[in-house]
Gaussian input, Z-matrix of N, CA and C with variables (Angstrom, degrees):
# hf/3-21g

backbone

0 1
 N
 C     1     B1
 C     2     B2     1     A1
 N     3     B3     2     A2     1     D1
 C     4     B4     3     A3     2     D2
 C     5     B5     4     A4     3     D3
 N     6     B6     5     A5     4     D4
 C     7     B7     6     A6     5     D5
 C     8     B8     7     A7     6     D6
 N     9     B9     8     A8     7     D7
 C    10    B10     9     A9     8     D8
 C    11    B11    10    A10     9     D9
 N    12    B12    11    A11    10    D10
 C    13    B13    12    A12    11    D11
 C    14    B14    13    A13    12    D12
 N    15    B15    14    A14    13    D13
 C    16    B16    15    A15    14    D14
 C    17    B17    16    A16    15    D15
 N    18    B18    17    A17    16    D16
 C    19    B19    18    A18    17    D17
 C    20    B20    19    A19    18    D18
 N    21    B21    20    A20    19    D19
 C    22    B22    21    A21    20    D20
 C    23    B23    22    A22    21    D21
 N    24    B24    23    A23    22    D22
 C    25    B25    24    A24    23    D23
 C    26    B26    25    A25    24    D24
 N    27    B27    26    A26    25    D25
 C    28    B28    27    A27    26    D26
 C    29    B29    28    A28    27    D27
 N    30    B30    29    A29    28    D28
 C    31    B31    30    A30    29    D29
 C    32    B32    31    A31    30    D30
 N    33    B33    32    A32    31    D31
 C    34    B34    33    A33    32    D32
 C    35    B35    34    A34    33    D33
 N    36    B36    35    A35    34    D34
 C    37    B37    36    A36    35    D35
 C    38    B38    37    A37    36    D36
 N    39    B39    38    A38    37    D37
 C    40    B40    39    A39    38    D38
 C    41    B41    40    A40    39    D39
 N    42    B42    41    A41    40    D40
 C    43    B43    42    A42    41    D41
 C    44    B44    43    A43    42    D42
 N    45    B45    44    A44    43    D43
 C    46    B46    45    A45    44    D44
 C    47    B47    46    A46    45    D45
 N    48    B48    47    A47    46    D46
 C    49    B49    48    A48    47    D47
 C    50    B50    49    A49    48    D48
 N    51    B51    50    A50    49    D49
 C    52    B52    51    A51    50    D50
 C    53    B53    52    A52    51    D51
 N    54    B54    53    A53    52    D52
 C    55    B55    54    A54    53    D53
 C    56    B56    55    A55    54    D54
 N    57    B57    56    A56    55    D55
 C    58    B58    57    A57    56    D56
 C    59    B59    58    A58    57    D57
 N    60    B60    59    A59    58    D58
 C    61    B61    60    A60    59    D59
 C    62    B62    61    A61    60    D60
 N    63    B63    62    A62    61    D61
 C    64    B64    63    A63    62    D62
 C    65    B65    64    A64    63    D63
 N    66    B66    65    A65    64    D64
 C    67    B67    66    A66    65    D65
 C    68    B68    67    A67    66    D66
 N    69    B69    68    A68    67    D67
 C    70    B70    69    A69    68    D68
 C    71    B71    70    A70    69    D69
 N    72    B72    71    A71    70    D70
 C    73    B73    72    A72    71    D71
 C    74    B74    73    A73    72    D72
 N    75    B75    74    A74    73    D73
 C    76    B76    75    A75    74    D74
 C    77    B77    76    A76    75    D75
 N    78    B78    77    A77    76    D76
 C    79    B79    78    A78    77    D77
 C    80    B80    79    A79    78    D78
 N    81    B81    80    A80    79    D79
 C    82    B82    81    A81    80    D80
 C    83    B83    82    A82    81    D81
 N    84    B84    83    A83    82    D82
 C    85    B85    84    A84    83    D83
 C    86    B86    85    A85    84    D84
 N    87    B87    86    A86    85    D85
 C    88    B88    87    A87    86    D86
 C    89    B89    88    A88    87    D87
 N    90    B90    89    A89    88    D88
 C    91    B91    90    A90    89    D89
 C    92    B92    91    A91    90    D90
 N    93    B93    92    A92    91    D91
 C    94    B94    93    A93    92    D92
 C    95    B95    94    A94    93    D93
 N    96    B96    95    A95    94    D94
 C    97    B97    96    A96    95    D95
 C    98    B98    97    A97    96    D96
 N    99    B99    98    A98    97    D97
 C   100   B100    99    A99    98    D98
 C   101   B101   100   A100    99    D99
 N   102   B102   101   A101   100   D100
 C   103   B103   102   A102   101   D101
 C   104   B104   103   A103   102   D102
 N   105   B105   104   A104   103   D103
 C   106   B106   105   A105   104   D104
 C   107   B107   106   A106   105   D105
 N   108   B108   107   A107   106   D106
 C   109   B109   108   A108   107   D107
 C   110   B110   109   A109   108   D108
 N   111   B111   110   A110   109   D109
 C   112   B112   111   A111   110   D110
 C   113   B113   112   A112   111   D111
 N   114   B114   113   A113   112   D112
 C   115   B115   114   A114   113   D113
 C   116   B116   115   A115   114   D114
 N   117   B117   116   A116   115   D115
 C   118   B118   117   A117   116   D116
 C   119   B119   118   A118   117   D117
 N   120   B120   119   A119   118   D118
 C   121   B121   120   A120   119   D119
 C   122   B122   121   A121   120   D120
 N   123   B123   122   A122   121   D121
 C   124   B124   123   A123   122   D122
 C   125   B125   124   A124   123   D123
 N   126   B126   125   A125   124   D124
 C   127   B127   126   A126   125   D125
 C   128   B128   127   A127   126   D126
 N   129   B129   128   A128   127   D127
 C   130   B130   129   A129   128   D128
 C   131   B131   130   A130   129   D129
 N   132   B132   131   A131   130   D130
 C   133   B133   132   A132   131   D131
 C   134   B134   133   A133   132   D132
 N   135   B135   134   A134   133   D133
 C   136   B136   135   A135   134   D134
 C   137   B137   136   A136   135   D135
 N   138   B138   137   A137   136   D136
 C   139   B139   138   A138   137   D137
 C   140   B140   139   A139   138   D138
 N   141   B141   140   A140   139   D139
 C   142   B142   141   A141   140   D140
 C   143   B143   142   A142   141   D141
 N   144   B144   143   A143   142   D142
 C   145   B145   144   A144   143   D143
 C   146   B146   145   A145   144   D144
 N   147   B147   146   A146   145   D145
 C   148   B148   147   A147   146   D146
 C   149   B149   148   A148   147   D147
 N   150   B150   149   A149   148   D148
 C   151   B151   150   A150   149   D149
 C   152   B152   151   A151   150   D150
 N   153   B153   152   A152   151   D151
 C   154   B154   153   A153   152   D152
 C   155   B155   154   A154   153   D153
 N   156   B156   155   A155   154   D154
 C   157   B157   156   A156   155   D155
 C   158   B158   157   A157   156   D156
 N   159   B159   158   A158   157   D157
 C   160   B160   159   A159   158   D158
 C   161   B161   160   A160   159   D159
 N   162   B162   161   A161   160   D160
 C   163   B163   162   A162   161   D161
 C   164   B164   163   A163   162   D162
 N   165   B165   164   A164   163   D163
 C   166   B166   165   A165   164   D164
 C   167   B167   166   A166   165   D165
 N   168   B168   167   A167   166   D166
 C   169   B169   168   A168   167   D167
 C   170   B170   169   A169   168   D168
 N   171   B171   170   A170   169   D169
 C   172   B172   171   A171   170   D170
 C   173   B173   172   A172   171   D171
 N   174   B174   173   A173   172   D172
 C   175   B175   174   A174   173   D173
 C   176   B176   175   A175   174   D174
 N   177   B177   176   A176   175   D175
 C   178   B178   177   A177   176   D176
 C   179   B179   178   A178   177   D177
 N   180   B180   179   A179   178   D178
 C   181   B181   180   A180   179   D179
 C   182   B182   181   A181   180   D180
 N   183   B183   182   A182   181   D181
 C   184   B184   183   A183   182   D182
 C   185   B185   184   A184   183   D183
 N   186   B186   185   A185   184   D184
 C   187   B187   186   A186   185   D185
 C   188   B188   187   A187   186   D186
 N   189   B189   188   A188   187   D187
 C   190   B190   189   A189   188   D188
 C   191   B191   190   A190   189   D189
 N   192   B192   191   A191   190   D190
 C   193   B193   192   A192   191   D191
 C   194   B194   193   A193   192   D192
 N   195   B195   194   A194   193   D193
 C   196   B196   195   A195   194   D194
 C   197   B197   196   A196   195   D195
 N   198   B198   197   A197   196   D196
 C   199   B199   198   A198   197   D197
 C   200   B200   199   A199   198   D198

   B1=1.4942
   B2=1.5045
   B3=1.2310
   B4=1.5445
   B5=1.4314
   B6=1.3425
   B7=1.5460
   B8=1.5232
   B9=1.2766
   B10=1.4595
   B11=1.5440
   B12=1.2582
   B13=1.4588
   B14=1.5775
   B15=1.2871
   B16=1.4582
   B17=1.5223
   B18=1.3623
   B19=1.4285
   B20=1.4424
   B21=1.3374
   B22=1.4211
   B23=1.5511
   B24=1.2835
   B25=1.4761
   B26=1.4784
   B27=1.3373
   B28=1.4182
   B29=1.5191
   B30=1.2904
   B31=1.5054
   B32=1.5239
   B33=1.2965
   B34=1.4392
   B35=1.5589
   B36=1.2574
   B37=1.4431
   B38=1.5330
   B39=1.3676
   B40=1.4332
   B41=1.4903
   B42=1.3976
   B43=1.4092
   B44=1.5290
   B45=1.3207
   B46=1.5066
   B47=1.5051
   B48=1.2856
   B49=1.4602
   B50=1.5293
   B51=1.2514
   B52=1.4877
   B53=1.5222
   B54=1.3003
   B55=1.4547
   B56=1.5634
   B57=1.2964
   B58=1.4345
   B59=1.5529
   B60=1.3215
   B61=1.4091
   B62=1.5319
   B63=1.3205
   B64=1.4297
   B65=1.5061
   B66=1.3287
   B67=1.5077
   B68=1.4800
   B69=1.3395
   B70=1.4358
   B71=1.5399
   B72=1.3842
   B73=1.4868
   B74=1.5339
   B75=1.3517
   B76=1.4709
   B77=1.5403
   B78=1.2928
   B79=1.5143
   B80=1.5728
   B81=1.3045
   B82=1.4404
   B83=1.4947
   B84=1.3110
   B85=1.5552
   B86=1.5290
   B87=1.2701
   B88=1.4535
   B89=1.5354
   B90=1.3125
   B91=1.4170
   B92=1.5331
   B93=1.3032
   B94=1.4620
   B95=1.5127
   B96=1.2768
   B97=1.4245
   B98=1.4802
   B99=1.4119
   B100=1.4870
   B101=1.5054
   B102=1.3294
   B103=1.4895
   B104=1.4606
   B105=1.3654
   B106=1.4444
   B107=1.6034
   B108=1.3534
   B109=1.4705
   B110=1.5590
   B111=1.3144
   B112=1.4753
   B113=1.6027
   B114=1.2423
   B115=1.4557
   B116=1.5987
   B117=1.3156
   B118=1.4294
   B119=1.5309
   B120=1.3286
   B121=1.4726
   B122=1.4829
   B123=1.3452
   B124=1.4061
   B125=1.5132
   B126=1.3241
   B127=1.4583
   B128=1.5100
   B129=1.3629
   B130=1.4622
   B131=1.5737
   B132=1.2958
   B133=1.5100
   B134=1.5112
   B135=1.3506
   B136=1.4618
   B137=1.5209
   B138=1.3081
   B139=1.4965
   B140=1.5146
   B141=1.3303
   B142=1.4275
   B143=1.5083
   B144=1.3270
   B145=1.4748
   B146=1.5004
   B147=1.3281
   B148=1.4067
   B149=1.5350
   B150=1.3115
   B151=1.4678
   B152=1.5467
   B153=1.2945
   B154=1.4044
   B155=1.5534
   B156=1.3457
   B157=1.4565
   B158=1.5137
   B159=1.3576
   B160=1.5010
   B161=1.4720
   B162=1.3493
   B163=1.3771
   B164=1.5338
   B165=1.2749
   B166=1.4534
   B167=1.5015
   B168=1.3257
   B169=1.4610
   B170=1.5256
   B171=1.3600
   B172=1.4596
   B173=1.4962
   B174=1.3079
   B175=1.4620
   B176=1.5015
   B177=1.2732
   B178=1.5055
   B179=1.5430
   B180=1.3174
   B181=1.4421
   B182=1.5422
   B183=1.3344
   B184=1.4353
   B185=1.5056
   B186=1.2917
   B187=1.4731
   B188=1.5102
   B189=1.3597
   B190=1.4143
   B191=1.4667
   B192=1.2913
   B193=1.4952
   B194=1.4663
   B195=1.3389
   B196=1.4150
   B197=1.5591
   B198=1.2800
   B199=1.4744
   B200=1.5436
   A1=112.72
   A2=116.78
   A3=119.64
   A4=109.31
   A5=111.81
   A6=117.72
   A7=106.93
   A8=116.89
   A9=122.71
   A10=106.83
   A11=114.90
   A12=121.70
   A13=107.76
   A14=116.52
   A15=120.02
   A16=103.82
   A17=113.47
   A18=123.10
   A19=110.62
   A20=118.41
   A21=125.97
   A22=107.86
   A23=119.90
   A24=118.18
   A25=109.11
   A26=114.05
   A27=122.28
   A28=109.64
   A29=114.97
   A30=119.64
   A31=103.99
   A32=116.57
   A33=124.85
   A34=108.95
   A35=117.09
   A36=122.53
   A37=110.89
   A38=117.40
   A39=119.63
   A40=111.80
   A41=122.41
   A42=123.54
   A43=111.78
   A44=116.04
   A45=123.23
   A46=110.59
   A47=119.49
   A48=121.86
   A49=111.98
   A50=117.74
   A51=123.04
   A52=110.14
   A53=114.39
   A54=122.43
   A55=111.04
   A56=118.73
   A57=118.97
   A58=109.96
   A59=119.41
   A60=120.78
   A61=107.14
   A62=115.49
   A63=119.02
   A64=111.08
   A65=115.30
   A66=118.90
   A67=111.20
   A68=116.92
   A69=122.49
   A70=104.22
   A71=115.41
   A72=119.39
   A73=112.76
   A74=117.29
   A75=118.79
   A76=111.01
   A77=114.67
   A78=122.11
   A79=114.83
   A80=116.35
   A81=117.49
   A82=113.27
   A83=116.43
   A84=120.20
   A85=109.20
   A86=114.97
   A87=125.20
   A88=110.30
   A89=120.48
   A90=124.35
   A91=112.72
   A92=113.75
   A93=120.53
   A94=109.27
   A95=119.63
   A96=123.68
   A97=109.55
   A98=118.75
   A99=116.64
   A100=108.23
   A101=116.77
   A102=119.84
   A103=111.83
   A104=114.40
   A105=122.70
   A106=112.69
   A107=113.79
   A108=118.13
   A109=111.61
   A110=117.10
   A111=118.00
   A112=105.45
   A113=119.60
   A114=123.60
   A115=107.63
   A116=118.29
   A117=122.75
   A118=107.89
   A119=116.26
   A120=117.52
   A121=114.06
   A122=117.88
   A123=122.12
   A124=116.06
   A125=117.07
   A126=122.95
   A127=114.55
   A128=113.29
   A129=118.25
   A130=106.87
   A131=115.31
   A132=119.43
   A133=104.57
   A134=112.21
   A135=118.43
   A136=109.78
   A137=117.25
   A138=127.10
   A139=110.39
   A140=124.00
   A141=125.73
   A142=108.32
   A143=120.05
   A144=122.05
   A145=110.96
   A146=120.17
   A147=124.81
   A148=108.66
   A149=116.84
   A150=122.61
   A151=111.20
   A152=119.17
   A153=123.91
   A154=111.67
   A155=114.40
   A156=118.74
   A157=107.25
   A158=114.81
   A159=119.92
   A160=111.17
   A161=118.53
   A162=124.00
   A163=109.13
   A164=119.24
   A165=121.72
   A166=117.33
   A167=115.02
   A168=119.02
   A169=115.22
   A170=119.02
   A171=122.85
   A172=107.73
   A173=119.34
   A174=123.98
   A175=107.89
   A176=119.36
   A177=123.33
   A178=107.68
   A179=118.39
   A180=123.59
   A181=109.25
   A182=116.43
   A183=120.62
   A184=112.61
   A185=117.36
   A186=119.58
   A187=109.97
   A188=119.23
   A189=123.84
   A190=110.87
   A191=118.29
   A192=123.07
   A193=115.11
   A194=120.00
   A195=123.15
   A196=113.48
   A197=117.42
   A198=122.20
   A199=111.41
   D1=127.90
   D2=176.77
   D3=-91.22
   D4=141.46
   D5=177.64
   D6=-115.47
   D7=145.30
   D8=178.56
   D9=-83.73
   D10=130.30
   D11=-179.93
   D12=-93.20
   D13=121.52
   D14=178.32
   D15=-121.21
   D16=147.70
   D17=174.71
   D18=-104.82
   D19=124.08
   D20=-178.06
   D21=-93.91
   D22=123.93
   D23=172.46
   D24=-88.62
   D25=138.57
   D26=179.03
   D27=-66.68
   D28=127.96
   D29=176.70
   D30=-107.23
   D31=130.75
   D32=175.75
   D33=-85.54
   D34=151.17
   D35=176.18
   D36=-59.27
   D37=114.82
   D38=-170.28
   D39=-66.04
   D40=-24.48
   D41=176.87
   D42=-63.97
   D43=-26.60
   D44=-179.13
   D45=-89.94
   D46=-4.17
   D47=-178.01
   D48=-94.13
   D49=9.32
   D50=179.89
   D51=-101.47
   D52=123.00
   D53=178.83
   D54=-124.52
   D55=130.68
   D56=-175.93
   D57=-81.00
   D58=148.32
   D59=171.95
   D60=-73.38
   D61=135.74
   D62=-179.37
   D63=-119.76
   D64=160.02
   D65=175.83
   D66=-119.46
   D67=131.01
   D68=178.79
   D69=-70.54
   D70=127.08
   D71=-175.59
   D72=-70.24
   D73=-21.62
   D74=-177.59
   D75=-89.28
   D76=-52.16
   D77=-178.74
   D78=-83.70
   D79=-24.78
   D80=-176.23
   D81=81.62
   D82=-1.41
   D83=-176.18
   D84=-77.59
   D85=143.30
   D86=174.58
   D87=-76.74
   D88=140.17
   D89=174.65
   D90=-145.36
   D91=159.49
   D92=178.75
   D93=-132.88
   D94=131.64
   D95=-179.81
   D96=-83.08
   D97=123.93
   D98=175.14
   D99=-90.71
   D100=126.73
   D101=-178.86
   D102=-56.06
   D103=146.76
   D104=-177.84
   D105=-55.65
   D106=-41.36
   D107=-178.88
   D108=-61.74
   D109=-33.75
   D110=-177.62
   D111=-75.64
   D112=-43.70
   D113=178.88
   D114=-57.47
   D115=-45.70
   D116=-178.24
   D117=-64.18
   D118=-49.11
   D119=-176.52
   D120=-61.07
   D121=-34.30
   D122=178.37
   D123=-91.47
   D124=4.08
   D125=-172.98
   D126=50.53
   D127=43.87
   D128=175.43
   D129=-95.56
   D130=139.71
   D131=-178.96
   D132=-129.52
   D133=179.23
   D134=178.30
   D135=-56.79
   D136=138.75
   D137=179.53
   D138=76.02
   D139=6.49
   D140=171.69
   D141=-60.76
   D142=125.81
   D143=177.35
   D144=-72.94
   D145=125.44
   D146=179.91
   D147=-111.62
   D148=130.64
   D149=176.60
   D150=-98.56
   D151=132.68
   D152=175.85
   D153=-104.64
   D154=138.76
   D155=174.71
   D156=-144.85
   D157=158.37
   D158=174.68
   D159=-119.61
   D160=123.51
   D161=-178.32
   D162=-130.47
   D163=122.48
   D164=-179.00
   D165=51.41
   D166=37.64
   D167=-178.82
   D168=80.14
   D169=9.16
   D170=-178.07
   D171=-118.41
   D172=144.37
   D173=177.30
   D174=-89.45
   D175=128.70
   D176=-179.91
   D177=-113.35
   D178=123.96
   D179=175.46
   D180=-103.90
   D181=129.11
   D182=173.66
   D183=-138.91
   D184=158.12
   D185=176.25
   D186=-68.57
   D187=134.53
   D188=174.98
   D189=-71.74
   D190=109.96
   D191=178.57
   D192=-65.44
   D193=-17.31
   D194=-177.23
   D195=-82.92
   D196=-6.68
   D197=179.42
   D198=-77.49

């Protein structure tokens, strides 16, 4: 008997995927904390260059390939 092999993607708890935009009290710059599990999953480390883009009203973060 043949079985169909399916790959299940891990879904993280959506309530834990919400991060507030914060403001640095000294510089006044906005920042967003990337959760550790996302950095680990994408193999992002300190000083990894992150590229921001906006598509259809959503912010897309990706690793800067030019670094």
